[in-house]
C-alpha positions in Angstrom: 128.2 64.6 123.3 125.1 66.8 122.8 124.0 67.7 119.3 122.6 71.0 118.1 119.4 72.1 119.8 119.7 69.8 122.7 117.3 70.7 125.6 120.0 70.2 128.3 122.0 73.1 126.8 119.0 75.4 126.4 120.3 78.0 129.0 123.6 78.2 127.2 121.8 78.7 123.9 119.8 81.6 125.4 123.0 83.4 126.6 124.6 83.0 123.2 121.4 84.1 121.3 121.1 87.1 123.7 124.7 88.2 122.7 123.9 87.8 119.0 120.7 89.8 119.3 122.2 92.7 121.3 125.4 92.9 119.2 124.0 92.7 115.7 120.2 92.5 115.7 118.5 95.9 115.4 121.2 98.5 114.7 118.8 100.6 112.7 116.8 101.2 115.9 119.7 103.3 117.2 119.2 105.8 114.4 118.8 108.9 116.6 122.4 108.4 117.8 123.8 107.4 114.4 122.2 110.4 112.5 123.9 112.7 115.0 127.3 111.3 113.9 126.3 111.6 110.2 125.2 115.2 110.6 128.4 116.1 112.5 130.5 114.6 109.7 128.6 116.8 107.2 127.0 114.0 105.3 124.7 115.4 102.6 125.6 119.0 103.6 126.0 119.6 99.9 122.1 119.7 99.7 122.2 122.9 101.8 123.1 125.1 98.9 122.3 128.4 100.6 124.7 127.5 103.4 127.5 125.6 101.6 128.0 128.4 99.0 129.2 130.7 101.7 131.3 128.1 103.7 135.0 127.7 103.1 136.1 124.8 105.3 135.0 121.9 107.3 135.0 123.9 110.6 132.4 126.3 109.2 130.3 123.3 107.9 130.3 121.8 111.4 129.3 125.2 112.9 126.4 125.4 110.4 125.0 122.1 111.6 124.3 123.7 115.0 121.7 126.0 113.4 118.2 124.7 114.1 116.2 123.7 111.0 119.1 125.0 108.9 118.8 122.4 106.1 115.4 120.7 105.5 116.7 119.1 102.3 119.5 117.3 104.2 117.1 116.3 107.0 114.6 114.9 104.5 117.4 112.8 102.8 118.5 111.4 106.1 114.9 110.6 107.1 114.6 108.8 103.8 117.7 106.7 104.8 115.9 105.7 108.0 112.6 105.0 106.3 114.1 102.7 103.8 116.4 101.0 106.3 113.8 100.4 108.9 111.3 99.1 106.3 114.0 96.7 105.1 113.6 94.8 108.3 110.3 93.7 106.9 111.7 92.7 103.6 114.5 90.8 105.2 112.1 89.0 107.5 110.0 87.9 104.6 112.8 86.8 102.3 114.7 85.1 105.1 111.5 83.6 106.5 111.0 81.9 103.1 114.5 80.6 103.1 114.0 79.3 106.6 110.7 77.6 105.6 112.3 75.8 102.6 115.9 75.2 103.6 116.0 75.5 107.4 117.7 77.6 110.0 121.3 77.1 108.9 121.0 78.3 105.4 119.0 81.3 106.5 121.7 82.3 109.0 124.6 81.9 106.5 122.8 84.2 104.0 122.1 86.7 106.7 125.6 86.8 108.0 127.0 87.5 104.5 124.4 90.3 104.0 125.2 91.9 107.4 128.9 92.0 106.9 128.4 93.6 103.4 126.2 96.2 105.1 128.8 96.9 107.7 131.5 97.4 105.1 129.3 99.7 103.0 128.4 101.8 106.1 132.1 101.9 107.1 133.2 103.3 103.7 130.4 105.9 103.4 132.0 109.3 102.9 130.9 112.8 102.1 132.1 112.1 98.5 130.0 108.8 98.3 127.1 109.5 100.7 124.8 107.2 98.7 126.5 104.2 100.2 124.6 104.8 103.4 121.4 103.7 101.7 122.5 100.1 100.8 124.5 100.0 104.0 121.6 100.5 106.3 119.3 98.3 104.2 121.7 95.4 104.4 122.3 95.9 108.1 118.6 95.8 108.8 118.1 92.9 106.3 120.8 90.8 108.0 120.2 91.7 111.6 116.6 90.6 111.9 117.6 86.9 111.5 119.1 86.8 115.0 115.7 87.3 116.6 114.1 85.0 114.0 116.5 82.1 114.5 117.1 82.4 118.2 113.5 82.8 119.4 112.9 79.1 118.6 115.1 78.3 121.6 112.0 79.1 123.7 110.5 75.9 122.4 113.0 74.0 124.6 111.4 75.5 127.7 108.1 73.7 128.7 107.6 76.6 131.2 108.7 80.2 130.8 109.1 80.1 127.0 107.5 83.5 126.6 110.0 85.0 129.1 112.8 83.7 126.8 111.1 85.4 123.9 111.0 88.6 125.9 114.6 88.4 126.8 115.7 87.9 123.2 113.3 90.6 122.0 114.8 93.0 124.6 118.3 92.2 123.5 117.3 92.9 119.9 115.8 96.2 120.9 118.8 97.1 123.0 121.1 96.6 120.1 120.4 100.2 119.5 123.0 100.7 122.2 125.6 99.7 119.6 125.0 103.0 117.9 125.5 104.8 121.2 128.9 103.2 121.4 129.6 104.3 117.8 128.6 107.8 118.8 130.7 107.9 122.0 133.6 106.4 120.2 133.3 109.0 117.5 133.3 111.8 120.1 136.4 110.1 121.7 138.3 109.9 118.5 137.4 106.5 117.1 136.0 107.0 113.5 132.7 105.6 112.3 134.7 103.6 109.7 136.7 101.8 112.4 133.6 101.0 114.5 131.9 99.4 111.6 134.9 97.5 110.4 135.0 96.0 113.9 131.4 95.0 113.6 132.0 93.4 110.2 135.0 91.3 111.4 133.6 90.2 114.7 130.4 89.1 113.0 132.1 85.8 112.0 131.5 84.6 115.6 127.8 84.1 114.7 128.9 81.1 112.6 129.6 79.2 115.8 125.9 79.1 116.7 125.0 78.5 113.0 127.0 75.3 112.8 127.2 74.0 116.4 124.4 75.3 118.6 121.3 75.6 116.4 120.0 72.6 114.4 120.1 72.6 110.6 116.3 72.7 110.4 114.2 73.7 113.4 113.7 73.4 117.1 110.2 72.2 117.7 107.9 72.7 120.7 109.0 70.8 123.8 107.1 67.5 124.2 103.9 67.7 126.2 102.0 65.0 128.0 99.0 65.4 125.9 98.0 66.5 122.4 98.5 70.2 121.7 95.6 71.6 119.7 96.1 74.9 117.9 92.8 75.9 116.6 92.5 78.5 113.8 89.0 79.6 113.0 89.4 80.1 109.2 86.1 81.0 107.6 85.8 81.0 103.8 82.8 82.3 101.8 80.8 79.2 102.7 81.5 79.8 106.4 83.4 76.5 106.7 85.7 76.1 109.7 89.1 74.4 109.6 91.1 73.2 112.6 94.8 72.6 112.4 96.0 70.1 115.0 99.6 69.7 115.8 100.4 66.5 117.8 103.6 66.6 119.9 105.5 63.4 119.6 107.6 61.8 122.4 110.7 62.1 120.2 111.5 65.2 118.2 112.7 63.1 115.2 109.1 61.9 114.7 107.8 65.4 113.9 107.5 65.8 110.1 109.8 68.1 108.2 108.4 71.3 106.8 110.3 70.9 103.6 110.4 67.8 101.5 107.7 65.4 100.4 105.0 67.2 102.4 105.9 70.7 101.2 102.7 71.1 99.2 100.5 70.2 102.1 102.5 72.4 104.4 102.1 75.3 102.0 98.3 74.9 102.0 98.3 74.9 105.8 100.4 78.0 105.8 98.0 79.8 103.4 95.1 78.9 105.7 96.9 80.4 108.7 97.9 83.6 106.7 94.3 84.3 105.7 92.8 83.7 109.1 91.3 86.6 111.0 93.6 85.7 113.9 96.7 86.3 111.9 95.5 89.2 109.7 94.4 91.3 112.6 97.7 90.7 114.3 99.5 92.0 111.2 97.3 95.1 111.2 97.9 95.7 114.9 101.6 95.4 114.6 101.8 97.5 111.4 100.0 100.4 112.9 101.9 100.4 116.2 105.3 100.0 114.5 104.5 102.9 112.2 103.9 105.0 115.3 107.2 103.8 116.8 109.3 104.3 113.7 108.0 107.8 113.2 109.0 108.7 116.7 112.5 107.3 116.1 112.9 108.9 112.8 111.8 112.4 114.0 113.4 112.3 117.4 116.6 114.1 116.4 114.7 116.9 114.7 112.3 117.2 117.6 115.2 117.5 120.1 116.8 120.2 117.9 113.4 122.1 118.0 112.8 121.8 121.8 116.4 122.3 123.0 118.7 125.3 122.9 122.1 123.9 122.0 123.9 121.1 120.2 125.4 119.8 123.5 121.8 119.5 124.9 120.7 117.5 121.9 123.7 115.2 122.2 123.0 114.8 126.0 119.4 113.8 125.5 120.2 111.6 122.5 122.5 109.6 124.8 119.9 109.5 127.6 117.3 108.2 125.1 119.5 105.3 124.0 120.6 104.5 127.5 116.9 104.2 128.6 116.0 102.2 125.5 118.8 99.7 126.3 116.7 99.0 129.4 114.7 96.8 127.0 117.1 94.0 128.1 115.3 94.0 131.5 111.8 95.3 130.5 111.1 92.7 127.7 111.7 89.6 129.9 109.5 91.1 132.6 106.8 91.6 130.0 107.4 88.0 129.0 106.8 86.9 132.6 103.6 89.0 132.6 102.4 87.1 129.5 103.3 83.8 131.2 101.2 84.9 134.2 98.2 85.4 131.8 98.9 82.0 130.4 98.6 80.4 133.9 95.3 82.3 134.5 93.7 80.9 131.4 95.3 77.5 131.5 92.0 75.8 132.4 90.0 77.5 129.7 87.4 75.2 128.2 88.6 75.6 124.6 92.0 75.2 123.0 91.5 78.5 121.2 90.8 80.2 124.5 93.9 78.7 126.2 96.1 80.0 123.4 94.6 83.4 122.6 93.0 84.7 125.8 96.4 85.2 127.6 97.4 87.6 124.8 94.4 90.0 125.0 95.5 92.1 127.9 99.1 92.5 126.6 97.8 93.5 123.2 95.5 96.1 124.8 98.2 97.5 127.1 100.6 98.0 124.1 97.9 100.1 122.4 97.4 102.2 125.6 101.1 102.8 125.9 101.2 104.0 122.3 98.3 106.4 122.9 100.0 107.7 126.2 103.3 108.3 124.4 101.6 110.1 121.5 99.8 112.5 123.9 103.2 113.3 125.6 104.8 114.0 122.3 101.9 116.1 121.2 102.6 118.4 124.2 106.1 119.3 122.9 107.4 120.0 126.5 111.1 119.4 127.1 110.4 118.8 130.8 108.5 115.7 129.8 111.4 114.2 127.8 112.5 111.7 130.5 108.9 110.5 131.0 108.5 110.2 127.2 111.7 108.1 126.9 110.5 105.7 129.6 107.1 105.3 128.1 108.8 104.7 124.7 110.9 102.0 126.3 107.8 100.2 127.6 105.9 100.7 124.4 108.7 99.2 122.3 109.3 96.3 124.6 105.6 95.4 124.8 105.3 95.8 121.0 108.0 93.4 119.9 107.7 91.0 122.8 103.9 90.6 122.4 104.1 90.5 118.6 106.7 87.7 118.6 105.2 85.9 121.6 101.7 85.9 120.0 103.0 84.1 116.8 105.1 81.7 118.8 102.2 80.8 121.1 99.3 80.6 118.6 100.9 79.0 115.5 103.0 75.8 115.0 106.7 76.3 115.3 107.5 75.0 111.8 105.7 78.0 110.3 107.1 80.6 112.7 109.7 81.9 110.3 107.3 82.4 107.5 104.5 83.9 109.6 106.9 86.3 111.5 108.6 87.3 108.2 105.3 88.0 106.5 104.1 90.0 109.5 107.2 92.2 109.6 107.2 92.5 105.8 103.6 93.9 105.9 104.6 96.2 108.7 107.7 97.3 106.8 105.7 98.2 103.7 103.3 100.2 105.8 106.3 101.7 107.5 107.3 103.4 104.2 104.4 105.8 104.9 106.5 107.4 107.5 108.4 109.4 104.8 105.0 110.8 103.7 104.4 111.7 107.3 107.8 113.4 107.5 106.9 115.4 104.4 103.5 116.3 105.8 105.1 117.6 109.0 107.5 119.7 107.0 104.8 121.2 104.8 102.3 121.7 107.6 103.3 121.0 111.2 104.1 118.0 113.4 101.0 118.6 115.5 98.7 117.5 112.7 100.7 114.4 112.1 100.7 113.4 115.7 96.9 113.8 116.0 96.5 111.6 112.9 98.7 109.0 114.5 96.8 109.0 117.7 93.6 108.3 115.8 95.4 105.6 113.8 96.7 103.9 116.9 93.2 103.7 118.3 92.0 101.7 115.3 94.3 98.8 116.4 91.9 98.1 119.3 90.0 96.0 116.8 92.6 93.2 117.3 92.2 92.4 121.0 88.5 93.2 120.7 88.0 90.5 118.0 90.2 88.0 119.9 88.0 88.4 123.0 84.8 88.1 120.9 86.2 84.9 119.2 87.2 83.3 122.5 83.8 84.1 124.0 82.0 82.7 121.0 84.1 79.5 121.0 83.4 79.0 124.7 79.7 79.3 124.2 79.7 76.8 121.3 
C-alpha cells in the first residue's frame, strides 16, 4: 500500500488538488459577481441616507440600486470589504507559511480548514441587520483558501519533468475558483439564497481532510531525485560584498533529506533569512506586489466601472457573468503558461552556471506579465464598452501569468523546504501593498479614475527592474 506523497500516485494527487483549489481556493477573486448579489440584497443601503429616507419597502430599495453612482458611501464600504479580504490572502499566506515551516503540511491544512469553514458560516449569516459580519467572513475565506495552492503546489516536486505545468494547472484552478461566486450569483437569481450556498460550501469543506490525512505527507514533498547534485545559487551580498551559495543535494531516498523543523531549525532559519534578503527574492516580491495591486484594483472597481459604462442593470449582470466565465478559463490558460515556462527551461538547460539554469528561464515570462499589465491598463484607460471582451481576455492572461510565474519562480529557484515561508512572505508583502487599493478607490472618487489608471501604468512599468536585474545577474555570473 502506498503512503502519503508517493510518486506513483502523483497524477491522482494533482486531480484532487485541482478540485480543492477550484472549489475553495480563491473565492475572494470572484468579488465582482458576489458584490452584485450583496448590492441586490440591499447590504449597507442604510448608508444611503438621502435615498433610504424616502424609501418605504424592499422593492423600492432594489429599484434604487439600479441608479448609477447612487450611493458612493455604500460603494466605498463594499470596496473596503474587498480591500481587506483580498489583502488577507497575504496575511494568511504568511501565518500559514510559518505554521507549515515549523509544523509541516498537515497542521497547516487543519488550521486552514477550520478557518475557512468559520468564514463560510459568517458569510452565510450576514444580513442587512448584521452587515459587519461580511468583513470577518471574507477575511477568513481568503485566509483559509490560500492554503490549497500552498499545500498542493508541492505535488509538482513529484514530477521530474513538467513540474511547472503542474504548478500552472493548480494556479489556474485557484484563479478559476472565482467561478464559485458566479454559481452563487446564478443560484441567487434562480431562487437559492446566498445563505444556502455558503452553508453548502462550509459543510462540503470537510472533504479536504481526506487529502490532509491520506494523500499529502505530514511534513513536505521534496524535489524528485535527480542523477546529479542540484545547485541552487543565491547571490547574497552583504556590506562586505561577500557571496554565499546554498547547495541542496538531492538524495537517492527522500527519507535522507533533513527535516526543516527539529534539531537543525536554527541553521535552517539562518538559511531562510539569507534567501529572504537576497536581491533575487526581494525583487520578486516587488514585482509581484506591484502587479497584484494593479490586478486587485481592477477587480475591486470592475462593478463600478461596468455601472458607469453600461446603460442598465441587466447589462451589468450580463457582462459580470461574462467576465467570470472568461476568468474561469484560467484552468486552461495557466497550464499552457506552465508549459511555456518549461519550454524556456529546456532552452537554458545547458547554461554554464547553476544560477543561469534556474533563473534565465523565468526572465521572458516575468517580462511578458508586465507587458500584459500595461496593455490591460491602456484598454481600461480608454473606457470603451466595445473593448470589454478584449479587456476580459487580457485580464485572464494577465492573472494567469501573474500567479503561475510568481509561484513557479519560487518553486524553481528556492529549496522546497522553504517554499511555504517564502511564498507566504511574498504574498504577505503584496497583501500589505494591496491595502493601498482603498486609497486608490478614494482618489478615484475625489478626482477621477483616469488619474488613478495613469498612475498605475507608471507603477507597473517600474516592475521591469526585476527581469532586468535577473538578466544582468545571469550575464555577470556567466562571465565570471
